[in-house]
PDB file of N, CA, C and O in Angstrom, chain B, residues numbered from 101:
ATOM      1  N   MET B 101     -37.317 -36.632  -6.133  1.00  0.00           N
ATOM      2  CA  MET B 101     -37.977 -35.636  -6.965  1.00  0.00           C
ATOM      3  C   MET B 101     -37.010 -34.490  -7.244  1.00  0.00           C
ATOM      4  O   MET B 101     -36.119 -34.182  -6.451  1.00  0.00           O
ATOM      5  N   THR B 102     -37.217 -33.890  -8.370  1.00  0.00           N
ATOM      6  CA  THR B 102     -36.411 -32.759  -8.792  1.00  0.00           C
ATOM      7  C   THR B 102     -37.283 -31.517  -8.811  1.00  0.00           C
ATOM      8  O   THR B 102     -38.462 -31.593  -9.156  1.00  0.00           O
ATOM      9  N   THR B 103     -36.721 -30.377  -8.446  1.00  0.00           N
ATOM     10  CA  THR B 103     -37.459 -29.113  -8.500  1.00  0.00           C
ATOM     11  C   THR B 103     -37.109 -28.408  -9.802  1.00  0.00           C
ATOM     12  O   THR B 103     -35.939 -28.158 -10.092  1.00  0.00           O
ATOM     13  N   TYR B 104     -38.124 -28.094 -10.572  1.00  0.00           N
ATOM     14  CA  TYR B 104     -37.954 -27.397 -11.846  1.00  0.00           C
ATOM     15  C   TYR B 104     -38.508 -25.982 -11.725  1.00  0.00           C
ATOM     16  O   TYR B 104     -39.402 -25.715 -10.922  1.00  0.00           O
ATOM     17  N   ILE B 105     -37.961 -25.085 -12.535  1.00  0.00           N
ATOM     18  CA  ILE B 105     -38.459 -23.718 -12.597  1.00  0.00           C
ATOM     19  C   ILE B 105     -39.364 -23.611 -13.823  1.00  0.00           C
ATOM     20  O   ILE B 105     -38.989 -24.002 -14.928  1.00  0.00           O
ATOM     21  N   TYR B 106     -40.541 -23.084 -13.605  1.00  0.00           N
ATOM     22  CA  TYR B 106     -41.511 -22.837 -14.671  1.00  0.00           C
ATOM     23  C   TYR B 106     -41.827 -21.355 -14.685  1.00  0.00           C
ATOM     24  O   TYR B 106     -41.713 -20.674 -13.666  1.00  0.00           O
ATOM     25  N   GLU B 107     -42.235 -20.852 -15.870  1.00  0.00           N
ATOM     26  CA  GLU B 107     -42.717 -19.480 -15.948  1.00  0.00           C
ATOM     27  C   GLU B 107     -44.008 -19.447 -16.732  1.00  0.00           C
ATOM     28  O   GLU B 107     -44.240 -20.267 -17.621  1.00  0.00           O
ATOM     29  N   THR B 108     -44.850 -18.478 -16.384  1.00  0.00           N
ATOM     30  CA  THR B 108     -46.113 -18.321 -17.100  1.00  0.00           C
ATOM     31  C   THR B 108     -45.843 -17.794 -18.498  1.00  0.00           C
ATOM     32  O   THR B 108     -44.813 -17.174 -18.761  1.00  0.00           O
ATOM     33  N   ILE B 109     -46.776 -18.049 -19.373  1.00  0.00           N
ATOM     34  CA  ILE B 109     -46.709 -17.538 -20.738  1.00  0.00           C
ATOM     35  C   ILE B 109     -47.697 -16.374 -20.793  1.00  0.00           C
ATOM     36  O   ILE B 109     -48.906 -16.598 -20.859  1.00  0.00           O
ATOM     37  N   PRO B 110     -47.200 -15.132 -20.767  1.00  0.00           N
ATOM     38  CA  PRO B 110     -48.087 -13.963 -20.714  1.00  0.00           C
ATOM     39  C   PRO B 110     -49.021 -13.895 -21.922  1.00  0.00           C
ATOM     40  O   PRO B 110     -48.647 -14.261 -23.036  1.00  0.00           O
ATOM     41  N   ALA B 111     -50.234 -13.421 -21.678  1.00  0.00           N
ATOM     42  CA  ALA B 111     -51.220 -13.276 -22.745  1.00  0.00           C
ATOM     43  C   ALA B 111     -50.923 -12.053 -23.613  1.00  0.00           C
ATOM     44  O   ALA B 111     -51.353 -12.000 -24.766  1.00  0.00           O
ATOM     45  N   SER B 112     -50.195 -11.071 -23.080  1.00  0.00           N
ATOM     46  CA  SER B 112     -49.831  -9.890 -23.861  1.00  0.00           C
ATOM     47  C   SER B 112     -48.409  -9.479 -23.511  1.00  0.00           C
ATOM     48  O   SER B 112     -47.828  -9.943 -22.530  1.00  0.00           O
ATOM     49  N   CYS B 113     -47.869  -8.605 -24.334  1.00  0.00           N
ATOM     50  CA  CYS B 113     -46.480  -8.187 -24.124  1.00  0.00           C
ATOM     51  C   CYS B 113     -46.319  -7.297 -22.891  1.00  0.00           C
ATOM     52  O   CYS B 113     -45.197  -7.058 -22.446  1.00  0.00           O
ATOM     53  N   CYS B 114     -47.418  -6.812 -22.341  1.00  0.00           N
ATOM     54  CA  CYS B 114     -47.332  -5.932 -21.176  1.00  0.00           C
ATOM     55  C   CYS B 114     -47.332  -6.686 -19.847  1.00  0.00           C
ATOM     56  O   CYS B 114     -47.119  -6.088 -18.792  1.00  0.00           O
ATOM     57  N   GLU B 115     -47.568  -7.987 -19.898  1.00  0.00           N
ATOM     58  CA  GLU B 115     -47.559  -8.795 -18.687  1.00  0.00           C
ATOM     59  C   GLU B 115     -46.177  -9.377 -18.460  1.00  0.00           C
ATOM     60  O   GLU B 115     -45.532  -9.836 -19.404  1.00  0.00           O
ATOM     61  N   ASP B 116     -45.722  -9.363 -17.232  1.00  0.00           N
ATOM     62  CA  ASP B 116     -44.462 -10.010 -16.883  1.00  0.00           C
ATOM     63  C   ASP B 116     -44.744 -11.464 -16.529  1.00  0.00           C
ATOM     64  O   ASP B 116     -45.757 -11.756 -15.894  1.00  0.00           O
ATOM     65  N   PRO B 117     -43.868 -12.378 -16.926  1.00  0.00           N
ATOM     66  CA  PRO B 117     -44.077 -13.769 -16.537  1.00  0.00           C
ATOM     67  C   PRO B 117     -43.852 -13.943 -15.035  1.00  0.00           C
ATOM     68  O   PRO B 117     -43.028 -13.253 -14.435  1.00  0.00           O
ATOM     69  N   LYS B 118     -44.595 -14.872 -14.440  1.00  0.00           N
ATOM     70  CA  LYS B 118     -44.397 -15.242 -13.040  1.00  0.00           C
ATOM     71  C   LYS B 118     -43.596 -16.532 -13.025  1.00  0.00           C
ATOM     72  O   LYS B 118     -43.711 -17.347 -13.941  1.00  0.00           O
ATOM     73  N   HIS B 119     -42.795 -16.722 -12.004  1.00  0.00           N
ATOM     74  CA  HIS B 119     -41.945 -17.906 -11.910  1.00  0.00           C
ATOM     75  C   HIS B 119     -42.353 -18.770 -10.733  1.00  0.00           C
ATOM     76  O   HIS B 119     -42.678 -18.275  -9.654  1.00  0.00           O
ATOM     77  N   TYR B 120     -42.327 -20.077 -10.967  1.00  0.00           N
ATOM     78  CA  TYR B 120     -42.699 -21.051  -9.950  1.00  0.00           C
ATOM     79  C   TYR B 120     -41.652 -22.148  -9.878  1.00  0.00           C
ATOM     80  O   TYR B 120     -41.037 -22.494 -10.886  1.00  0.00           O
ATOM     81  N   GLU B 121     -41.452 -22.688  -8.698  1.00  0.00           N
ATOM     82  CA  GLU B 121     -40.640 -23.886  -8.515  1.00  0.00           C
ATOM     83  C   GLU B 121     -41.610 -25.022  -8.257  1.00  0.00           C
ATOM     84  O   GLU B 121     -42.412 -24.965  -7.325  1.00  0.00           O
ATOM     85  N   ILE B 122     -41.534 -26.063  -9.092  1.00  0.00           N
ATOM     86  CA  ILE B 122     -42.456 -27.192  -8.977  1.00  0.00           C
ATOM     87  C   ILE B 122     -41.650 -28.481  -8.937  1.00  0.00           C
ATOM     88  O   ILE B 122     -40.815 -28.729  -9.807  1.00  0.00           O
ATOM     89  N   ALA B 123     -41.908 -29.303  -7.916  1.00  0.00           N
ATOM     90  CA  ALA B 123     -41.218 -30.585  -7.768  1.00  0.00           C
ATOM     91  C   ALA B 123     -41.926 -31.634  -8.622  1.00  0.00           C
ATOM     92  O   ALA B 123     -43.147 -31.779  -8.578  1.00  0.00           O
ATOM     93  N   GLN B 124     -41.120 -32.366  -9.406  1.00  0.00           N
ATOM     94  CA  GLN B 124     -41.633 -33.434 -10.263  1.00  0.00           C
ATOM     95  C   GLN B 124     -40.619 -34.561 -10.300  1.00  0.00           C
ATOM     96  O   GLN B 124     -39.442 -34.362  -9.999  1.00  0.00           O
ATOM     97  N   ASN B 125     -41.084 -35.747 -10.671  1.00  0.00           N
ATOM     98  CA  ASN B 125     -40.159 -36.836 -10.950  1.00  0.00           C
ATOM     99  C   ASN B 125     -39.450 -36.530 -12.258  1.00  0.00           C
ATOM    100  O   ASN B 125     -40.019 -35.891 -13.143  1.00  0.00           O
ATOM    101  N   GLU B 126     -38.215 -36.981 -12.383  1.00  0.00           N
ATOM    102  CA  GLU B 126     -37.451 -36.718 -13.600  1.00  0.00           C
ATOM    103  C   GLU B 126     -38.095 -37.339 -14.828  1.00  0.00           C
ATOM    104  O   GLU B 126     -37.877 -36.864 -15.942  1.00  0.00           O
ATOM    105  N   THR B 127     -38.876 -38.382 -14.648  1.00  0.00           N
ATOM    106  CA  THR B 127     -39.513 -39.062 -15.774  1.00  0.00           C
ATOM    107  C   THR B 127     -40.834 -38.421 -16.187  1.00  0.00           C
ATOM    108  O   THR B 127     -41.399 -38.788 -17.217  1.00  0.00           O
ATOM    109  N   ASP B 128     -41.337 -37.468 -15.399  1.00  0.00           N
ATOM    110  CA  ASP B 128     -42.593 -36.788 -15.742  1.00  0.00           C
ATOM    111  C   ASP B 128     -42.391 -35.839 -16.919  1.00  0.00           C
ATOM    112  O   ASP B 128     -41.339 -35.215 -17.057  1.00  0.00           O
ATOM    113  N   ALA B 129     -43.407 -35.743 -17.755  1.00  0.00           N
ATOM    114  CA  ALA B 129     -43.364 -34.787 -18.869  1.00  0.00           C
ATOM    115  C   ALA B 129     -43.455 -33.367 -18.312  1.00  0.00           C
ATOM    116  O   ALA B 129     -44.056 -33.150 -17.260  1.00  0.00           O
ATOM    117  N   PRO B 130     -42.853 -32.390 -19.022  1.00  0.00           N
ATOM    118  CA  PRO B 130     -42.985 -31.002 -18.569  1.00  0.00           C
ATOM    119  C   PRO B 130     -44.450 -30.579 -18.513  1.00  0.00           C
ATOM    120  O   PRO B 130     -45.253 -30.975 -19.357  1.00  0.00           O
ATOM    121  N   LEU B 131     -44.785 -29.776 -17.517  1.00  0.00           N
ATOM    122  CA  LEU B 131     -46.155 -29.280 -17.378  1.00  0.00           C
ATOM    123  C   LEU B 131     -46.438 -28.209 -18.426  1.00  0.00           C
ATOM    124  O   LEU B 131     -45.532 -27.500 -18.863  1.00  0.00           O
ATOM    125  N   THR B 132     -47.691 -28.101 -18.820  1.00  0.00           N
ATOM    126  CA  THR B 132     -48.118 -27.037 -19.734  1.00  0.00           C
ATOM    127  C   THR B 132     -49.051 -26.055 -19.029  1.00  0.00           C
ATOM    128  O   THR B 132     -49.272 -24.945 -19.512  1.00  0.00           O
ATOM    129  N   HIS B 133     -49.599 -26.471 -17.877  1.00  0.00           N
ATOM    130  CA  HIS B 133     -50.486 -25.615 -17.087  1.00  0.00           C
ATOM    131  C   HIS B 133     -50.150 -25.779 -15.617  1.00  0.00           C
ATOM    132  O   HIS B 133     -49.850 -26.882 -15.159  1.00  0.00           O
ATOM    133  N   HIS B 134     -50.200 -24.683 -14.885  1.00  0.00           N
ATOM    134  CA  HIS B 134     -49.926 -24.729 -13.447  1.00  0.00           C
ATOM    135  C   HIS B 134     -50.971 -25.636 -12.793  1.00  0.00           C
ATOM    136  O   HIS B 134     -52.162 -25.485 -13.064  1.00  0.00           O
ATOM    137  N   PRO B 135     -50.549 -26.575 -11.937  1.00  0.00           N
ATOM    138  CA  PRO B 135     -51.488 -27.528 -11.353  1.00  0.00           C
ATOM    139  C   PRO B 135     -52.551 -26.900 -10.445  1.00  0.00           C
ATOM    140  O   PRO B 135     -53.608 -27.500 -10.253  1.00  0.00           O
ATOM    141  N   GLU B 136     -52.310 -25.733  -9.892  1.00  0.00           N
ATOM    142  CA  GLU B 136     -53.289 -25.107  -9.001  1.00  0.00           C
ATOM    143  C   GLU B 136     -54.040 -23.955  -9.659  1.00  0.00           C
ATOM    144  O   GLU B 136     -55.247 -23.816  -9.464  1.00  0.00           O
ATOM    145  N   THR B 137     -53.338 -23.123 -10.440  1.00  0.00           N
ATOM    146  CA  THR B 137     -53.978 -21.930 -11.002  1.00  0.00           C
ATOM    147  C   THR B 137     -54.511 -22.145 -12.415  1.00  0.00           C
ATOM    148  O   THR B 137     -55.386 -21.402 -12.862  1.00  0.00           O
ATOM    149  N   GLY B 138     -54.000 -23.146 -13.121  1.00  0.00           N
ATOM    150  CA  GLY B 138     -54.421 -23.398 -14.491  1.00  0.00           C
ATOM    151  C   GLY B 138     -53.756 -22.506 -15.522  1.00  0.00           C
ATOM    152  O   GLY B 138     -54.045 -22.615 -16.714  1.00  0.00           O
ATOM    153  N   GLU B 139     -52.851 -21.608 -15.073  1.00  0.00           N
ATOM    154  CA  GLU B 139     -52.155 -20.715 -16.001  1.00  0.00           C
ATOM    155  C   GLU B 139     -51.280 -21.524 -16.957  1.00  0.00           C
ATOM    156  O   GLU B 139     -50.746 -22.567 -16.581  1.00  0.00           O
ATOM    157  N   SER B 140     -51.135 -21.043 -18.190  1.00  0.00           N
ATOM    158  CA  SER B 140     -50.210 -21.670 -19.139  1.00  0.00           C
ATOM    159  C   SER B 140     -48.792 -21.423 -18.660  1.00  0.00           C
ATOM    160  O   SER B 140     -48.423 -20.291 -18.348  1.00  0.00           O
ATOM    161  N   ILE B 141     -47.988 -22.497 -18.601  1.00  0.00           N
ATOM    162  CA  ILE B 141     -46.605 -22.375 -18.145  1.00  0.00           C
ATOM    163  C   ILE B 141     -45.685 -23.185 -19.045  1.00  0.00           C
ATOM    164  O   ILE B 141     -46.120 -24.050 -19.805  1.00  0.00           O
ATOM    165  N   LYS B 142     -44.402 -22.876 -18.932  1.00  0.00           N
ATOM    166  CA  LYS B 142     -43.386 -23.666 -19.622  1.00  0.00           C
ATOM    167  C   LYS B 142     -42.203 -23.833 -18.681  1.00  0.00           C
ATOM    168  O   LYS B 142     -41.930 -22.974 -17.843  1.00  0.00           O
ATOM    169  N   ARG B 143     -41.507 -24.953 -18.834  1.00  0.00           N
ATOM    170  CA  ARG B 143     -40.313 -25.213 -18.031  1.00  0.00           C
ATOM    171  C   ARG B 143     -39.169 -24.414 -18.629  1.00  0.00           C
ATOM    172  O   ARG B 143     -38.999 -24.392 -19.848  1.00  0.00           O
ATOM    173  N   VAL B 144     -38.389 -23.763 -17.789  1.00  0.00           N
ATOM    174  CA  VAL B 144     -37.255 -22.972 -18.285  1.00  0.00           C
ATOM    175  C   VAL B 144     -35.962 -23.491 -17.676  1.00  0.00           C
ATOM    176  O   VAL B 144     -35.943 -24.055 -16.582  1.00  0.00           O
ATOM    177  N   LEU B 145     -34.903 -23.286 -18.406  1.00  0.00           N
ATOM    178  CA  LEU B 145     -33.579 -23.579 -17.890  1.00  0.00           C
ATOM    179  C   LEU B 145     -33.107 -22.363 -17.116  1.00  0.00           C
ATOM    180  O   LEU B 145     -33.480 -21.238 -17.448  1.00  0.00           O
ATOM    181  N   LEU B 146     -32.310 -22.565 -16.113  1.00  0.00           N
ATOM    182  CA  LEU B 146     -31.836 -21.443 -15.308  1.00  0.00           C
ATOM    183  C   LEU B 146     -31.132 -20.415 -16.183  1.00  0.00           C
ATOM    184  O   LEU B 146     -31.300 -19.214 -15.967  1.00  0.00           O
ATOM    185  N   GLY B 147     -30.356 -20.849 -17.156  1.00  0.00           N
ATOM    186  CA  GLY B 147     -29.681 -19.929 -18.068  1.00  0.00           C
ATOM    187  C   GLY B 147     -30.672 -19.065 -18.825  1.00  0.00           C
ATOM    188  O   GLY B 147     -30.431 -17.873 -19.015  1.00  0.00           O
ATOM    189  N   GLU B 148     -31.793 -19.651 -19.266  1.00  0.00           N
ATOM    190  CA  GLU B 148     -32.831 -18.886 -19.951  1.00  0.00           C
ATOM    191  C   GLU B 148     -33.411 -17.833 -19.032  1.00  0.00           C
ATOM    192  O   GLU B 148     -33.618 -16.691 -19.441  1.00  0.00           O
ATOM    193  N   LEU B 149     -33.672 -18.212 -17.798  1.00  0.00           N
ATOM    194  CA  LEU B 149     -34.248 -17.281 -16.827  1.00  0.00           C
ATOM    195  C   LEU B 149     -33.307 -16.116 -16.593  1.00  0.00           C
ATOM    196  O   LEU B 149     -33.740 -14.964 -16.580  1.00  0.00           O
ATOM    197  N   GLU B 150     -32.039 -16.396 -16.411  1.00  0.00           N
ATOM    198  CA  GLU B 150     -31.071 -15.326 -16.180  1.00  0.00           C
ATOM    199  C   GLU B 150     -30.969 -14.419 -17.395  1.00  0.00           C
ATOM    200  O   GLU B 150     -30.863 -13.203 -17.243  1.00  0.00           O
ATOM    201  N   LEU B 151     -31.000 -14.981 -18.595  1.00  0.00           N
ATOM    202  CA  LEU B 151     -30.919 -14.153 -19.793  1.00  0.00           C
ATOM    203  C   LEU B 151     -32.135 -13.251 -19.923  1.00  0.00           C
ATOM    204  O   LEU B 151     -31.999 -12.082 -20.282  1.00  0.00           O
ATOM    205  N   THR B 152     -33.319 -13.774 -19.639  1.00  0.00           N
ATOM    206  CA  THR B 152     -34.494 -12.931 -19.774  1.00  0.00           C
ATOM    207  C   THR B 152     -34.491 -11.830 -18.735  1.00  0.00           C
ATOM    208  O   THR B 152     -34.949 -10.724 -19.021  1.00  0.00           O
ATOM    209  N   LYS B 153     -33.988 -12.096 -17.534  1.00  0.00           N
ATOM    210  CA  LYS B 153     -33.892 -11.047 -16.520  1.00  0.00           C
ATOM    211  C   LYS B 153     -32.899  -9.978 -16.937  1.00  0.00           C
ATOM    212  O   LYS B 153     -33.178  -8.788 -16.795  1.00  0.00           O
ATOM    213  N   ASP B 154     -31.731 -10.386 -17.456  1.00  0.00           N
ATOM    214  CA  ASP B 154     -30.700  -9.430 -17.843  1.00  0.00           C
ATOM    215  C   ASP B 154     -31.114  -8.613 -19.058  1.00  0.00           C
ATOM    216  O   ASP B 154     -30.792  -7.428 -19.153  1.00  0.00           O
ATOM    217  N   ALA B 155     -31.823  -9.238 -19.983  1.00  0.00           N
ATOM    218  CA  ALA B 155     -32.173  -8.564 -21.225  1.00  0.00           C
ATOM    219  C   ALA B 155     -33.368  -7.628 -21.053  1.00  0.00           C
ATOM    220  O   ALA B 155     -33.640  -6.805 -21.927  1.00  0.00           O
ATOM    221  N   LYS B 156     -34.068  -7.744 -19.953  1.00  0.00           N
ATOM    222  CA  LYS B 156     -35.276  -6.947 -19.751  1.00  0.00           C
ATOM    223  C   LYS B 156     -34.935  -5.481 -19.485  1.00  0.00           C
ATOM    224  O   LYS B 156     -33.975  -5.162 -18.784  1.00  0.00           O
ATOM    225  N   ASP B 157     -35.743  -4.610 -20.063  1.00  0.00           N
ATOM    226  CA  ASP B 157     -35.615  -3.184 -19.762  1.00  0.00           C
ATOM    227  C   ASP B 157     -36.994  -2.673 -19.352  1.00  0.00           C
ATOM    228  O   ASP B 157     -37.890  -3.479 -19.104  1.00  0.00           O
ATOM    229  N   ASP B 158     -37.186  -1.376 -19.275  1.00  0.00           N
ATOM    230  CA  ASP B 158     -38.441  -0.823 -18.799  1.00  0.00           C
ATOM    231  C   ASP B 158     -39.563  -0.874 -19.837  1.00  0.00           C
ATOM    232  O   ASP B 158     -40.735  -0.750 -19.480  1.00  0.00           O
ATOM    233  N   SER B 159     -39.224  -1.053 -21.108  1.00  0.00           N
ATOM    234  CA  SER B 159     -40.270  -1.097 -22.115  1.00  0.00           C
ATOM    235  C   SER B 159     -40.857  -2.501 -22.209  1.00  0.00           C
ATOM    236  O   SER B 159     -40.218  -3.480 -21.822  1.00  0.00           O
ATOM    237  N   CYS B 160     -42.061  -2.584 -22.719  1.00  0.00           N
ATOM    238  CA  CYS B 160     -42.681  -3.902 -22.845  1.00  0.00           C
ATOM    239  C   CYS B 160     -42.443  -4.490 -24.219  1.00  0.00           C
ATOM    240  O   CYS B 160     -42.935  -5.584 -24.499  1.00  0.00           O
ATOM    241  N   GLY B 161     -41.711  -3.814 -25.088  1.00  0.00           N
ATOM    242  CA  GLY B 161     -41.399  -4.355 -26.403  1.00  0.00           C
ATOM    243  C   GLY B 161     -42.414  -3.994 -27.475  1.00  0.00           C
ATOM    244  O   GLY B 161     -42.325  -4.489 -28.599  1.00  0.00           O
ATOM    245  N   CYS B 162     -43.365  -3.149 -27.151  1.00  0.00           N
ATOM    246  CA  CYS B 162     -44.388  -2.759 -28.123  1.00  0.00           C
ATOM    247  C   CYS B 162     -43.919  -1.555 -28.918  1.00  0.00           C
ATOM    248  O   CYS B 162     -42.772  -1.120 -28.818  1.00  0.00           O
ATOM    249  N   GLU B 163     -44.831  -1.038 -29.699  1.00  0.00           N
ATOM    250  CA  GLU B 163     -44.543   0.146 -30.500  1.00  0.00           C
ATOM    251  C   GLU B 163     -44.161   1.328 -29.595  1.00  0.00           C
ATOM    252  O   GLU B 163     -44.441   1.289 -28.397  1.00  0.00           O
ATOM    253  N   PRO B 164     -43.535   2.366 -30.137  1.00  0.00           N
ATOM    254  CA  PRO B 164     -43.108   3.494 -29.321  1.00  0.00           C
ATOM    255  C   PRO B 164     -44.230   4.120 -28.478  1.00  0.00           C
ATOM    256  O   PRO B 164     -43.985   4.619 -27.380  1.00  0.00           O
ATOM    257  N   GLU B 165     -45.456   4.087 -29.004  1.00  0.00           N
ATOM    258  CA  GLU B 165     -46.557   4.670 -28.221  1.00  0.00           C
ATOM    259  C   GLU B 165     -47.067   3.733 -27.145  1.00  0.00           C
ATOM    260  O   GLU B 165     -47.900   4.124 -26.328  1.00  0.00           O
ATOM    261  N   GLY B 166     -46.582   2.508 -27.130  1.00  0.00           N
ATOM    262  CA  GLY B 166     -46.923   1.552 -26.093  1.00  0.00           C
ATOM    263  C   GLY B 166     -48.135   0.715 -26.455  1.00  0.00           C
ATOM    264  O   GLY B 166     -48.823   0.970 -27.444  1.00  0.00           O
ATOM    265  N   CYS B 167     -48.377  -0.282 -25.634  1.00  0.00           N
ATOM    266  CA  CYS B 167     -49.509  -1.166 -25.893  1.00  0.00           C
ATOM    267  C   CYS B 167     -50.420  -1.284 -24.674  1.00  0.00           C
ATOM    268  O   CYS B 167     -51.425  -1.993 -24.716  1.00  0.00           O
ATOM    269  N   CYS B 168     -50.076  -0.602 -23.603  1.00  0.00           N
ATOM    270  CA  CYS B 168     -50.845  -0.744 -22.361  1.00  0.00           C
ATOM    271  C   CYS B 168     -51.782   0.420 -22.158  1.00  0.00           C
ATOM    272  O   CYS B 168     -52.506   0.464 -21.163  1.00  0.00           O
TER     273      CYS B 168
END
């Protein structure tokens, strides 16, 4: 089995994605929902994860007055 990194797909721009390590067979299709919580998830490449961490700043990406 291979361990893949998945992240949640936030419902709004103010939510931070959560990251999970999930073991799967290499022939299994990528998951779309967390098997225990039911949250929407997507498989990410480690490079993608590192880029999103580096590119993140304190703002949530909304308008100047904020969205939260």
